[in-house]
Short mmCIF file of the C-alpha atoms (twelve columns), coordinates in Angstrom:
data_MODEL
# 
_entry.id   MODEL 
# 
loop_
_atom_site.group_PDB 
_atom_site.id 
_atom_site.type_symbol 
_atom_site.label_atom_id 
_atom_site.label_alt_id 
_atom_site.label_comp_id 
_atom_site.label_asym_id 
_atom_site.label_seq_id 
_atom_site.Cartn_x 
_atom_site.Cartn_y 
_atom_site.Cartn_z 
_atom_site.pdbx_PDB_model_num 
ATOM 1   C CA . MET A 1   -13.148 -15.238 16.796 1 
ATOM 2   C CA . SER A 2   -16.418 -14.214 18.486 1 
ATOM 3   C CA . VAL A 3   -19.380 -12.684 16.737 1 
ATOM 4   C CA . SER A 4   -21.290 -12.270 19.997 1 
ATOM 5   C CA . GLY A 5   -20.197 -8.596  20.315 1 
ATOM 6   C CA . GLU A 6   -18.196 -9.126  23.498 1 
ATOM 7   C CA . ASP A 7   -14.928 -8.924  21.519 1 
ATOM 8   C CA . THR A 8   -16.151 -6.156  19.227 1 
ATOM 9   C CA . LEU A 9   -17.018 -3.501  21.843 1 
ATOM 10  C CA . PRO A 10  -15.500 -2.866  25.270 1 
ATOM 11  C CA . PRO A 11  -17.153 -4.489  28.250 1 
ATOM 12  C CA . ARG A 12  -18.798 -1.316  29.397 1 
ATOM 13  C CA . VAL A 13  -20.748 -1.120  26.126 1 
ATOM 14  C CA . ALA A 14  -21.502 -4.811  25.864 1 
ATOM 15  C CA . ALA A 15  -22.901 -4.816  29.379 1 
ATOM 16  C CA . GLY A 16  -25.249 -1.893  28.486 1 
ATOM 17  C CA . ALA A 17  -23.863 0.226   31.232 1 
ATOM 18  C CA . ARG A 18  -23.594 3.342   29.121 1 
ATOM 19  C CA . SER A 19  -26.462 5.835   29.131 1 
ATOM 20  C CA . HIS A 20  -26.322 6.644   25.400 1 
ATOM 21  C CA . GLY A 21  -29.365 4.683   24.296 1 
ATOM 22  C CA . HIS A 22  -28.881 5.362   20.572 1 
ATOM 23  C CA . ARG A 23  -25.682 3.199   20.688 1 
ATOM 24  C CA . LEU A 24  -27.775 0.049   21.105 1 
ATOM 25  C CA . VAL A 25  -28.781 0.281   17.464 1 
ATOM 26  C CA . THR A 26  -25.154 0.664   16.363 1 
ATOM 27  C CA . TYR A 27  -24.115 -2.194  18.632 1 
ATOM 28  C CA . LEU A 28  -26.642 -4.495  16.935 1 
ATOM 29  C CA . LEU A 29  -25.461 -3.232  13.570 1 
ATOM 30  C CA . LEU A 30  -21.953 -4.188  14.415 1 
ATOM 31  C CA . LEU A 31  -23.081 -7.716  15.238 1 
ATOM 32  C CA . VAL A 32  -24.681 -7.944  11.826 1 
ATOM 33  C CA . LEU A 33  -21.486 -6.643  10.198 1 
ATOM 34  C CA . ALA A 34  -19.369 -9.173  12.083 1 
ATOM 35  C CA . SER A 35  -21.578 -11.900 10.680 1 
ATOM 36  C CA . GLY A 36  -21.197 -10.777 7.074  1 
ATOM 37  C CA . GLY A 37  -22.591 -7.319  6.831  1 
ATOM 38  C CA . LEU A 38  -25.645 -5.805  5.181  1 
ATOM 39  C CA . PRO A 39  -25.945 -5.447  1.407  1 
ATOM 40  C CA . GLY A 40  -24.330 -2.261  0.169  1 
ATOM 41  C CA . THR A 41  -22.173 -1.653  3.280  1 
ATOM 42  C CA . GLY A 42  -18.467 -1.944  3.438  1 
ATOM 43  C CA . ALA A 43  -16.717 -0.390  0.500  1 
ATOM 44  C CA . GLN A 44  -18.140 3.024   1.217  1 
ATOM 45  C CA . ASP A 45  -16.810 3.243   4.774  1 
ATOM 46  C CA . GLY A 46  -14.587 0.283   5.392  1 
ATOM 47  C CA . SER A 47  -17.130 -1.194  7.777  1 
ATOM 48  C CA . ARG A 48  -17.350 -4.708  6.234  1 
ATOM 49  C CA . THR A 49  -13.569 -5.024  6.250  1 
ATOM 50  C CA . ALA A 50  -13.254 -3.828  9.889  1 
ATOM 51  C CA . ALA A 51  -15.888 -6.121  11.155 1 
ATOM 52  C CA . SER A 52  -15.117 -9.291  9.245  1 
ATOM 53  C CA . ARG A 53  -11.354 -9.162  8.954  1 
ATOM 54  C CA . PHE A 54  -10.752 -7.755  12.446 1 
ATOM 55  C CA . PRO A 55  -13.892 -8.510  14.490 1 
ATOM 56  C CA . GLU A 56  -12.004 -8.223  17.765 1 
ATOM 57  C CA . ARG A 57  -11.179 -4.584  18.412 1 
ATOM 58  C CA . GLN A 58  -7.583  -3.958  19.395 1 
ATOM 59  C CA . TYR A 59  -7.954  -2.231  22.719 1 
ATOM 60  C CA . GLY A 60  -4.283  -1.908  23.528 1 
ATOM 61  C CA . ILE A 61  -1.580  -0.008  25.420 1 
ATOM 62  C CA . THR A 62  1.963   0.681   24.283 1 
ATOM 63  C CA . MET A 63  4.969   -0.238  26.466 1 
ATOM 64  C CA . ALA A 64  8.141   1.501   25.439 1 
ATOM 65  C CA . SER A 65  11.674  2.019   26.764 1 
ATOM 66  C CA . TRP A 66  14.758  3.860   25.348 1 
ATOM 67  C CA . TRP A 67  17.367  2.003   27.280 1 
ATOM 68  C CA . VAL A 68  19.113  -1.289  26.570 1 
ATOM 69  C CA . THR A 69  18.007  -2.894  29.889 1 
ATOM 70  C CA . GLY A 70  14.567  -1.194  29.859 1 
ATOM 71  C CA . PHE A 71  12.644  -4.440  29.323 1 
ATOM 72  C CA . SER A 72  14.800  -6.586  31.662 1 
ATOM 73  C CA . GLY A 73  14.176  -7.915  35.146 1 
ATOM 74  C CA . SER A 74  11.192  -8.340  37.451 1 
ATOM 75  C CA . GLN A 75  10.203  -4.653  37.377 1 
ATOM 76  C CA . ALA A 76  9.286   -4.661  33.716 1 
ATOM 77  C CA . LYS A 77  7.297   -7.913  34.180 1 
ATOM 78  C CA . THR A 78  5.430   -6.456  37.135 1 
ATOM 79  C CA . SER A 79  4.672   -3.314  35.093 1 
ATOM 80  C CA . LEU A 80  3.320   -5.532  32.276 1 
ATOM 81  C CA . ASP A 81  1.183   -7.386  34.808 1 
ATOM 82  C CA . GLU A 82  -0.288  -4.066  35.896 1 
ATOM 83  C CA . LEU A 83  -0.924  -3.054  32.259 1 
ATOM 84  C CA . ALA A 84  -2.828  -6.334  31.750 1 
ATOM 85  C CA . ALA A 85  -4.846  -5.619  34.838 1 
ATOM 86  C CA . THR A 86  -6.553  -2.700  33.039 1 
ATOM 87  C CA . GLY A 87  -8.367  -5.295  30.957 1 
ATOM 88  C CA . ALA A 88  -6.558  -4.301  27.772 1 
ATOM 89  C CA . GLY A 89  -6.449  -7.155  25.276 1 
ATOM 90  C CA . TRP A 90  -3.304  -6.033  23.366 1 
ATOM 91  C CA . VAL A 91  0.076   -4.583  24.095 1 
ATOM 92  C CA . ALA A 92  2.334   -2.832  21.630 1 
ATOM 93  C CA . PHE A 93  6.064   -3.135  22.316 1 
ATOM 94  C CA . VAL A 94  8.228   -0.307  20.935 1 
ATOM 95  C CA . VAL A 95  11.860  -0.997  20.245 1 
ATOM 96  C CA . THR A 96  14.074  1.746   18.788 1 
ATOM 97  C CA . GLN A 97  17.231  1.830   16.647 1 
ATOM 98  C CA . TYR A 98  18.922  4.981   15.551 1 
ATOM 99  C CA . GLN A 99  20.600  6.870   12.725 1 
ATOM 100 C CA . ARG A 100 22.949  9.742   13.372 1 
ATOM 101 C CA . ASP A 101 20.740  12.492  11.923 1 
ATOM 102 C CA . ALA A 102 18.062  13.078  9.329  1 
ATOM 103 C CA . ARG A 103 20.607  12.960  6.456  1 
ATOM 104 C CA . ALA A 104 22.231  9.680   7.524  1 
ATOM 105 C CA . THR A 105 21.632  6.405   5.674  1 
ATOM 106 C CA . GLU A 106 22.824  3.859   8.256  1 
ATOM 107 C CA . ILE A 107 20.505  2.535   11.002 1 
ATOM 108 C CA . GLY A 108 21.901  0.680   13.977 1 
ATOM 109 C CA . ARG A 109 21.696  -0.223  17.691 1 
ATOM 110 C CA . THR A 110 22.781  2.108   20.524 1 
ATOM 111 C CA . SER A 111 22.441  2.003   24.300 1 
ATOM 112 C CA . GLY A 112 18.907  3.180   23.650 1 
ATOM 113 C CA . THR A 113 17.930  -0.031  21.909 1 
ATOM 114 C CA . VAL A 114 16.291  -2.614  24.175 1 
ATOM 115 C CA . ASP A 115 17.956  -5.977  24.312 1 
ATOM 116 C CA . ASP A 116 16.413  -8.608  22.001 1 
ATOM 117 C CA . ASP A 117 16.400  -11.346 24.622 1 
ATOM 118 C CA . ASP A 118 14.536  -9.029  27.074 1 
ATOM 119 C CA . LEU A 119 12.016  -8.131  24.383 1 
ATOM 120 C CA . VAL A 120 11.455  -11.842 23.655 1 
ATOM 121 C CA . ALA A 121 10.988  -12.583 27.336 1 
ATOM 122 C CA . LEU A 122 8.452   -9.796  27.664 1 
ATOM 123 C CA . ILE A 123 6.532   -10.961 24.577 1 
ATOM 124 C CA . GLY A 124 6.363   -14.452 26.175 1 
ATOM 125 C CA . ARG A 125 5.121   -12.857 29.388 1 
ATOM 126 C CA . ALA A 126 2.418   -10.947 27.545 1 
ATOM 127 C CA . HIS A 127 1.179   -14.098 25.894 1 
ATOM 128 C CA . ASP A 128 1.112   -15.835 29.280 1 
ATOM 129 C CA . LEU A 129 -1.111  -13.059 30.523 1 
ATOM 130 C CA . GLY A 130 -3.528  -13.530 27.606 1 
ATOM 131 C CA . LEU A 131 -2.378  -10.379 25.851 1 
ATOM 132 C CA . LYS A 132 -1.958  -10.230 22.064 1 
ATOM 133 C CA . VAL A 133 1.124   -8.374  20.882 1 
ATOM 134 C CA . MET A 134 1.880   -5.740  18.202 1 
ATOM 135 C CA . LEU A 135 5.592   -5.188  17.653 1 
ATOM 136 C CA . LYS A 136 6.328   -1.576  16.595 1 
ATOM 137 C CA . PRO A 137 10.003  -0.878  15.719 1 
ATOM 138 C CA . HIS A 138 11.004  2.814   15.582 1 
ATOM 139 C CA . VAL A 139 13.835  4.692   14.023 1 
ATOM 140 C CA . ASP A 140 14.996  7.797   15.907 1 
ATOM 141 C CA . LEU A 141 17.758  10.360  15.374 1 
ATOM 142 C CA . GLU A 142 20.784  10.056  17.684 1 
ATOM 143 C CA . SER A 143 22.117  13.604  17.479 1 
ATOM 144 C CA . ASP A 144 19.766  15.879  15.570 1 
ATOM 145 C CA . PRO A 145 17.676  17.649  18.191 1 
ATOM 146 C CA . SER A 146 16.012  20.080  15.843 1 
ATOM 147 C CA . ARG A 147 14.559  17.337  13.663 1 
ATOM 148 C CA . ASN A 148 12.755  14.002  14.068 1 
ATOM 149 C CA . ARG A 149 12.146  10.791  12.142 1 
ATOM 150 C CA . SER A 150 9.577   12.407  9.916  1 
ATOM 151 C CA . HIS A 151 12.414  14.521  8.370  1 
ATOM 152 C CA . ILE A 152 14.398  11.504  7.257  1 
ATOM 153 C CA . GLY A 153 14.837  11.620  3.478  1 
ATOM 154 C CA . ASN A 154 13.981  15.307  3.064  1 
ATOM 155 C CA . GLU A 155 17.620  16.051  2.202  1 
ATOM 156 C CA . PHE A 156 18.368  12.942  0.048  1 
ATOM 157 C CA . ARG A 157 19.397  14.509  -3.170 1 
ATOM 158 C CA . ASN A 158 20.189  11.374  -5.269 1 
ATOM 159 C CA . GLU A 159 19.090  7.813   -5.777 1 
ATOM 160 C CA . SER A 160 22.170  6.325   -4.243 1 
ATOM 161 C CA . ARG A 161 21.315  7.867   -0.858 1 
ATOM 162 C CA . TRP A 162 17.777  6.542   -1.077 1 
ATOM 163 C CA . ARG A 163 19.050  3.108   -2.015 1 
ATOM 164 C CA . ARG A 164 21.552  2.983   0.880  1 
ATOM 165 C CA . TRP A 165 18.880  4.160   3.402  1 
ATOM 166 C CA . PHE A 166 16.286  1.621   2.208  1 
ATOM 167 C CA . GLU A 167 18.872  -1.193  2.305  1 
ATOM 168 C CA . SER A 168 19.682  -0.365  5.907  1 
ATOM 169 C CA . TYR A 169 16.041  0.121   6.801  1 
ATOM 170 C CA . THR A 170 15.079  -3.173  5.273  1 
ATOM 171 C CA . ALA A 171 17.750  -5.024  7.199  1 
ATOM 172 C CA . PHE A 172 16.566  -3.298  10.406 1 
ATOM 173 C CA . ILE A 173 12.901  -4.077  9.942  1 
ATOM 174 C CA . VAL A 174 13.335  -7.621  8.695  1 
ATOM 175 C CA . HIS A 175 15.396  -8.430  11.785 1 
ATOM 176 C CA . TYR A 176 12.434  -7.573  13.962 1 
ATOM 177 C CA . ALA A 177 9.953   -9.253  11.605 1 
ATOM 178 C CA . VAL A 178 11.901  -12.485 12.055 1 
ATOM 179 C CA . LEU A 179 11.818  -12.027 15.822 1 
ATOM 180 C CA . ALA A 180 8.094   -11.400 15.621 1 
ATOM 181 C CA . ALA A 181 7.520   -14.581 13.540 1 
ATOM 182 C CA . GLU A 182 9.659   -16.699 15.898 1 
ATOM 183 C CA . ASN A 183 7.714   -15.495 18.879 1 
ATOM 184 C CA . GLU A 184 4.182   -15.687 17.373 1 
ATOM 185 C CA . VAL A 185 3.596   -11.924 17.554 1 
ATOM 186 C CA . GLU A 186 0.096   -11.298 16.199 1 
ATOM 187 C CA . GLN A 187 0.704   -7.920  14.489 1 
ATOM 188 C CA . PHE A 188 3.697   -6.080  13.106 1 
ATOM 189 C CA . VAL A 189 4.303   -2.463  12.180 1 
ATOM 190 C CA . VAL A 190 6.540   -2.044  9.096  1 
ATOM 191 C CA . GLY A 191 7.311   1.641   9.777  1 
ATOM 192 C CA . THR A 192 6.433   4.557   11.993 1 
ATOM 193 C CA . GLU A 193 6.049   8.255   11.083 1 
ATOM 194 C CA . LEU A 194 8.575   8.168   8.266  1 
ATOM 195 C CA . ALA A 195 6.746   10.871  6.377  1 
ATOM 196 C CA . GLY A 196 9.808   12.043  4.429  1 
ATOM 197 C CA . THR A 197 10.086  8.572   2.843  1 
ATOM 198 C CA . SER A 198 6.500   7.330   2.474  1 
ATOM 199 C CA . HIS A 199 6.076   8.927   -0.951 1 
ATOM 200 C CA . ARG A 200 8.529   6.277   -2.259 1 
ATOM 201 C CA . GLU A 201 5.816   3.810   -3.068 1 
ATOM 202 C CA . ASP A 202 7.869   1.229   -4.905 1 
ATOM 203 C CA . ASP A 203 10.457  1.143   -2.191 1 
ATOM 204 C CA . TRP A 204 7.959   0.745   0.537  1 
ATOM 205 C CA . ARG A 205 6.150   -2.037  -1.394 1 
ATOM 206 C CA . ASP A 206 9.511   -3.816  -1.545 1 
ATOM 207 C CA . VAL A 207 9.942   -3.357  2.246  1 
ATOM 208 C CA . VAL A 208 6.508   -4.920  2.769  1 
ATOM 209 C CA . ASP A 209 7.299   -7.791  0.476  1 
ATOM 210 C CA . GLN A 210 10.544  -8.496  2.338  1 
ATOM 211 C CA . VAL A 211 8.702   -8.508  5.673  1 
ATOM 212 C CA . ARG A 212 6.002   -10.849 4.294  1 
ATOM 213 C CA . ASN A 213 8.735   -13.257 3.227  1 
ATOM 214 C CA . VAL A 214 9.543   -13.933 6.887  1 
ATOM 215 C CA . TYR A 215 6.324   -13.007 8.763  1 
ATOM 216 C CA . ASP A 216 2.738   -14.041 8.056  1 
ATOM 217 C CA . GLY A 217 0.813   -12.045 10.677 1 
ATOM 218 C CA . ALA A 218 -1.137  -8.808  10.170 1 
ATOM 219 C CA . LEU A 219 0.776   -5.797  8.922  1 
ATOM 220 C CA . THR A 220 0.292   -2.047  9.260  1 
ATOM 221 C CA . TYR A 221 2.230   1.205   9.010  1 
ATOM 222 C CA . ALA A 222 1.978   3.860   11.680 1 
ATOM 223 C CA . ALA A 223 1.417   7.093   9.826  1 
ATOM 224 C CA . LEU A 224 1.439   10.588  11.207 1 
ATOM 225 C CA . ASP A 225 -2.141  11.836  11.284 1 
ATOM 226 C CA . SER A 226 -1.065  14.465  8.694  1 
ATOM 227 C CA . GLU A 227 0.590   11.823  6.515  1 
ATOM 228 C CA . ALA A 228 -2.003  9.016   6.227  1 
ATOM 229 C CA . ALA A 229 -4.073  10.428  3.376  1 
ATOM 230 C CA . ASP A 230 -1.056  10.833  1.110  1 
ATOM 231 C CA . ILE A 231 0.155   7.228   1.298  1 
ATOM 232 C CA . GLU A 232 -0.507  5.321   -1.930 1 
ATOM 233 C CA . TRP A 233 0.419   1.750   -0.790 1 
ATOM 234 C CA . TRP A 234 -2.049  0.996   1.962  1 
ATOM 235 C CA . ASP A 235 -3.342  -1.889  -0.152 1 
ATOM 236 C CA . ALA A 236 -0.026  -3.707  0.484  1 
ATOM 237 C CA . LEU A 237 -0.995  -3.919  4.164  1 
ATOM 238 C CA . ASP A 238 -3.762  -5.334  6.299  1 
ATOM 239 C CA . LEU A 239 -4.800  -2.279  8.210  1 
ATOM 240 C CA . ILE A 240 -4.355  1.458   7.971  1 
ATOM 241 C CA . GLY A 241 -2.429  2.696   10.971 1 
ATOM 242 C CA . VAL A 242 -2.552  6.289   12.211 1 
ATOM 243 C CA . ASP A 243 -0.731  7.888   15.144 1 
ATOM 244 C CA . VAL A 244 -3.474  10.080  16.365 1 
ATOM 245 C CA . TYR A 245 -2.577  13.419  18.051 1 
ATOM 246 C CA . TYR A 246 -5.337  15.714  16.771 1 
ATOM 247 C CA . VAL A 247 -5.911  19.170  18.139 1 
ATOM 248 C CA . LEU A 248 -9.287  18.882  19.911 1 
ATOM 249 C CA . SER A 249 -9.657  22.188  21.720 1 
ATOM 250 C CA . ASN A 250 -8.191  25.622  21.690 1 
ATOM 251 C CA . ALA A 251 -7.935  26.164  25.445 1 
ATOM 252 C CA . PRO A 252 -7.210  24.102  28.583 1 
ATOM 253 C CA . SER A 253 -9.966  22.359  30.549 1 
ATOM 254 C CA . PRO A 254 -12.429 21.783  27.663 1 
ATOM 255 C CA . SER A 255 -15.820 20.276  28.304 1 
ATOM 256 C CA . ARG A 256 -16.820 16.873  27.032 1 
ATOM 257 C CA . ASN A 257 -19.048 18.484  24.398 1 
ATOM 258 C CA . GLN A 258 -16.164 20.645  23.159 1 
ATOM 259 C CA . LEU A 259 -13.899 17.583  22.821 1 
ATOM 260 C CA . GLU A 260 -16.671 15.666  21.023 1 
ATOM 261 C CA . ARG A 261 -17.105 18.540  18.543 1 
ATOM 262 C CA . GLY A 262 -13.312 18.667  18.128 1 
ATOM 263 C CA . TRP A 263 -13.287 15.029  17.002 1 
ATOM 264 C CA . GLN A 264 -15.957 15.346  14.287 1 
ATOM 265 C CA . PRO A 265 -13.900 16.611  11.329 1 
ATOM 266 C CA . TYR A 266 -11.219 13.990  11.930 1 
ATOM 267 C CA . LEU A 267 -13.807 11.235  12.226 1 
ATOM 268 C CA . ARG A 268 -15.097 12.213  8.809  1 
ATOM 269 C CA . GLU A 269 -11.515 12.269  7.385  1 
ATOM 270 C CA . LEU A 270 -10.848 8.787   8.818  1 
ATOM 271 C CA . ALA A 271 -14.116 7.403   7.489  1 
ATOM 272 C CA . ASN A 272 -13.240 8.717   4.035  1 
ATOM 273 C CA . LEU A 273 -9.777  7.195   4.220  1 
ATOM 274 C CA . ALA A 274 -11.153 3.797   5.248  1 
ATOM 275 C CA . GLY A 275 -13.703 3.951   2.456  1 
ATOM 276 C CA . LYS A 276 -11.178 4.875   -0.172 1 
ATOM 277 C CA . TRP A 277 -9.105  1.778   0.573  1 
ATOM 278 C CA . ASP A 278 -11.845 -0.422  1.940  1 
ATOM 279 C CA . MET A 279 -9.716  -1.113  4.926  1 
ATOM 280 C CA . PRO A 280 -10.074 -0.717  8.696  1 
ATOM 281 C CA . ILE A 281 -8.101  1.879   10.614 1 
ATOM 282 C CA . VAL A 282 -6.221  1.261   13.894 1 
ATOM 283 C CA . PHE A 283 -4.852  4.061   15.983 1 
ATOM 284 C CA . THR A 284 -1.315  2.804   16.326 1 
ATOM 285 C CA . GLU A 285 -0.754  5.591   18.840 1 
ATOM 286 C CA . ILE A 286 -3.071  7.909   20.763 1 
ATOM 287 C CA . GLY A 287 -2.115  9.733   23.950 1 
ATOM 288 C CA . TYR A 288 -2.461  12.763  26.195 1 
ATOM 289 C CA . THR A 289 -0.198  14.061  28.929 1 
ATOM 290 C CA . SER A 290 -1.383  14.966  32.408 1 
ATOM 291 C CA . VAL A 291 -0.893  18.690  31.754 1 
ATOM 292 C CA . ALA A 292 -3.538  21.430  31.330 1 
ATOM 293 C CA . GLY A 293 -3.933  22.015  27.601 1 
ATOM 294 C CA . THR A 294 -2.953  18.526  26.520 1 
ATOM 295 C CA . THR A 295 -5.903  18.425  24.094 1 
ATOM 296 C CA . THR A 296 -4.529  21.590  22.402 1 
ATOM 297 C CA . ARG A 297 -1.164  19.981  21.754 1 
ATOM 298 C CA . PRO A 298 -1.453  16.204  22.438 1 
ATOM 299 C CA . TRP A 299 1.831   15.442  20.581 1 
ATOM 300 C CA . ASP A 300 3.850   17.808  22.840 1 
ATOM 301 C CA . TRP A 301 5.588   15.648  25.466 1 
ATOM 302 C CA . ASN A 302 7.239   18.828  26.897 1 
ATOM 303 C CA . LEU A 303 4.047   20.895  27.165 1 
ATOM 304 C CA . SER A 304 4.254   23.459  29.941 1 
ATOM 305 C CA . GLY A 305 1.381   24.146  32.265 1 
ATOM 306 C CA . PRO A 306 -0.105  22.923  35.551 1 
ATOM 307 C CA . LEU A 307 -0.693  19.281  36.372 1 
ATOM 308 C CA . ASP A 308 -4.195  18.256  35.196 1 
ATOM 309 C CA . LEU A 309 -5.296  14.669  35.573 1 
ATOM 310 C CA . LYS A 310 -8.908  15.504  34.793 1 
ATOM 311 C CA . GLU A 311 -8.250  16.725  31.237 1 
ATOM 312 C CA . GLN A 312 -6.221  13.648  30.452 1 
ATOM 313 C CA . ALA A 313 -8.951  11.377  31.793 1 
ATOM 314 C CA . LEU A 314 -11.705 13.303  29.894 1 
ATOM 315 C CA . ALA A 315 -9.658  13.032  26.708 1 
ATOM 316 C CA . TYR A 316 -9.429  9.219   27.215 1 
ATOM 317 C CA . GLN A 317 -13.150 8.917   27.847 1 
ATOM 318 C CA . THR A 318 -14.079 10.999  24.867 1 
ATOM 319 C CA . ALA A 319 -11.789 9.170   22.475 1 
ATOM 320 C CA . LEU A 320 -13.264 5.838   23.528 1 
ATOM 321 C CA . GLU A 321 -16.852 7.082   23.204 1 
ATOM 322 C CA . VAL A 322 -16.574 8.795   19.800 1 
ATOM 323 C CA . THR A 323 -14.911 5.805   18.197 1 
ATOM 324 C CA . ALA A 324 -17.083 3.119   19.779 1 
ATOM 325 C CA . ASP A 325 -19.699 3.222   17.001 1 
ATOM 326 C CA . MET A 326 -17.378 3.712   14.081 1 
ATOM 327 C CA . PRO A 327 -17.609 0.678   11.755 1 
ATOM 328 C CA . TRP A 328 -14.131 1.367   10.211 1 
ATOM 329 C CA . PHE A 329 -12.481 1.397   13.612 1 
ATOM 330 C CA . ALA A 330 -10.218 -1.551  14.441 1 
ATOM 331 C CA . GLY A 331 -8.849  -0.339  17.855 1 
ATOM 332 C CA . MET A 332 -6.313  1.866   19.545 1 
ATOM 333 C CA . TYR A 333 -3.012  1.715   21.401 1 
ATOM 334 C CA . TRP A 334 -2.550  4.218   24.222 1 
ATOM 335 C CA . TRP A 335 0.804   6.016   24.495 1 
ATOM 336 C CA . TYR A 336 2.296   4.882   26.763 1 
ATOM 337 C CA . TRP A 337 2.982   2.592   29.761 1 
ATOM 338 C CA . ASP A 338 6.511   2.625   31.195 1 
ATOM 339 C CA . PRO A 339 8.254   -0.554  32.373 1 
ATOM 340 C CA . ASP A 340 9.743   1.534   35.215 1 
ATOM 341 C CA . LEU A 341 7.419   1.218   38.232 1 
ATOM 342 C CA . GLU A 342 8.466   4.634   39.445 1 
ATOM 343 C CA . VAL A 343 6.810   6.263   36.534 1 
ATOM 344 C CA . GLY A 344 3.137   7.218   36.963 1 
ATOM 345 C CA . GLY A 345 0.954   8.225   39.845 1 
ATOM 346 C CA . PRO A 346 -1.071  11.316  40.662 1 
ATOM 347 C CA . ARG A 347 1.942   13.703  40.419 1 
ATOM 348 C CA . ASP A 348 3.232   12.403  37.117 1 
ATOM 349 C CA . ARG A 349 2.839   14.919  34.263 1 
ATOM 350 C CA . GLY A 350 3.656   12.495  31.391 1 
ATOM 351 C CA . TYR A 351 1.589   10.318  29.027 1 
ATOM 352 C CA . THR A 352 1.232   7.272   31.214 1 
ATOM 353 C CA . PRO A 353 -2.264  6.490   32.588 1 
ATOM 354 C CA . SER A 354 -0.709  4.353   35.349 1 
ATOM 355 C CA . CYS A 355 -2.344  4.990   38.715 1 
ATOM 356 C CA . LYS A 356 -4.267  8.014   37.403 1 
ATOM 357 C CA . PRO A 357 -7.922  8.723   36.630 1 
ATOM 358 C CA . ALA A 358 -7.122  7.984   32.977 1 
ATOM 359 C CA . GLY A 359 -6.127  4.461   34.043 1 
ATOM 360 C CA . GLU A 360 -9.442  4.089   35.811 1 
ATOM 361 C CA . VAL A 361 -11.256 5.086   32.591 1 
ATOM 362 C CA . LEU A 362 -9.369  2.246   30.810 1 
ATOM 363 C CA . ARG A 363 -10.167 -0.244  33.641 1 
ATOM 364 C CA . GLU A 364 -13.828 0.590   33.451 1 
ATOM 365 C CA . TRP A 365 -14.012 0.352   29.700 1 
ATOM 366 C CA . TYR A 366 -11.833 -2.686  29.344 1 
ATOM 367 C CA . GLY A 367 -13.279 -4.587  32.306 1 
ATOM 368 C CA . GLY A 368 -10.128 -4.738  34.324 1 
ATOM 369 C CA . SER A 369 -9.750  -5.397  38.036 1 
ATOM 370 C CA . GLY A 370 -8.064  -3.310  40.823 1 
ATOM 371 C CA . GLN A 371 -6.556  0.085   40.408 1 
ATOM 372 C CA . ALA A 372 -4.962  0.524   37.051 1 
ATOM 373 C CA . GLY A 373 -1.214  0.526   37.505 1 
ATOM 374 C CA . CYS A 374 -1.124  1.140   41.293 1 
ATOM 375 C CA . HIS A 375 1.355   -1.395  42.598 1 
ATOM 376 C CA . GLY A 376 2.326   -2.130  46.196 1 
# 
């Protein structure tokens, strides 16, 4: 692990190419923190923990598919090669299993669950490319269109239903934890956006214990941004994980100053959360579509409006800038990069930064080469 600063900040900052002169002071402070910190720093804002336990910031991108063969074949490998060409140091692989609806207690595979062998092959490819890997298993609802995973548990009326669900969930998550251990995955997510269950502290501590029995890498949980402050078992993990989809503006086409102002209350909340637990925070998801108004509803994958590549790129740029100096900040994973090479490009309205100005923002910050995600 380096304490030179090159692994702590993105290349653009380390090279001094940014015009914000005041950041040099913070950059030097981060180097001191990475070497052990200053007296009196750390517990108040999580900075000592972020710098010493995770000195290399996790500048990552998520790759996800919701089809059994989604990670198979040369196309997925080529797409991963293009992800790596952005200069990102990490990739998060999302694999999904399903329960029938929010009231169900059984979780299992469907045709929307990527094949284990294909996942293993892609993990190996990522490591060959020099990428570190975070494995992020999801649970989704198979036939409950009006609700989502955050509603699981809201209608569990007795302890037997809770017991059955946690038994099924534990079997599901331990399966992937074993796979992660066998393939030297560097980081593992024990759960994602299960806000209807995360108040069950004892049950979740048991889940974490079961995962640690088979996996010895770093652990986090990916909380909804509205859920994170209510979780009382962060101390069982190694990082606080937050899926970040904050409202940053109230109208399409905001300026950079408007977006920076929009971030401020959330940065204060995150600093307080890191300080409370003396733990670093990683953005286990952050993303924006290529639609005008994406910063008003960044979670809305079906947002209506005209194509707008500039707002997406500006949102990327601003997120990278406002977090660069935060001592509690351990990194971020952009949502998301598709293994299908047909997804992306200047007419794509979705989340991917592939072959878009947002991808060029990443390439510049992460020190990549070539156009980000433009194949052929």
